[in-house]
N, C-alpha and C positions, 0 to 999 in steps of 0.2 A: 073223391074228387081227383080228376086226372091232372096230368102235368099241364102247365100253362104253355101256350104257343110261344115259339121263339120270338115272334115280333113283340109280344107283350113284355117278355123279359128284356129284350133289347131296348124297347122304349123306356122301360122302368130304369134301366142302367143309365141311359142318357139324361134322365131328368132327376134322378134320385138325390143329387147333390144340391138341387135348387131349394131355396128357402120355402117356396110354395109347397113342396112335398116333404120337407124336413120339419118345419115348425108347425105344430098342431093348430095353433091359432090362425096362422096365415092360410093353412090348408082349409080350415073350417070356413074362413071368410071367402076364399076362392070358390069353394063348393056352394056356399050360400048365394054369392053373386051370380055364379054360373046358373044355378037353379032359377033365380029370379028372371034371367034372360033366356031360359030354355036351352041352355048350352050344356052338353055333356062334358064332364071333367075329362073323360077319355079323349074327347075331341081336342081340348086344350093341350093335353099331354102329347097327343100325336103331332100337333102343330109345333109345340116347343121342341120335341125330339127332332122333327124335320129341320127346324131352324138351326138347332145345334149341329146337326149333320152338315148342313150347308156351310156353317162357319168353319167346321173342321176341314171341309174340302177346300175352302178359300185359303185357309191357313196353310194347308199342305201345298196348294198351288203357288202361293207366294214364296214358300220355302224353296220349291223347285226352281223358281225364277232366280232367286238369289244364288243357289248352287250353280245354276247354268252360267250366270254372270261371272262368278268366281272361276269356274273351271274353263270358261271360254276366254278369259282375260290372259292374253299372251304375256303380259308383263309379270304375272305371278309365276309362270312356269318356264323353266329352262329346257 
């Protein structure tokens, strides 16, 4: 078996801490419900990884705005 693609490893890293992928019973239920609705678990993982990436971007964007406000505030700097 060859090495897994980077995107698979990256996706797994982004979701591996979530209960759905850590707790065997939760994962089993998710797989069962996904199968009942004809949804691939990989599709759910892709969407969750994407959403987490969006949240990280928003968090960094918010942090940049705070830094800009502090560094642009002439009252703080002499």
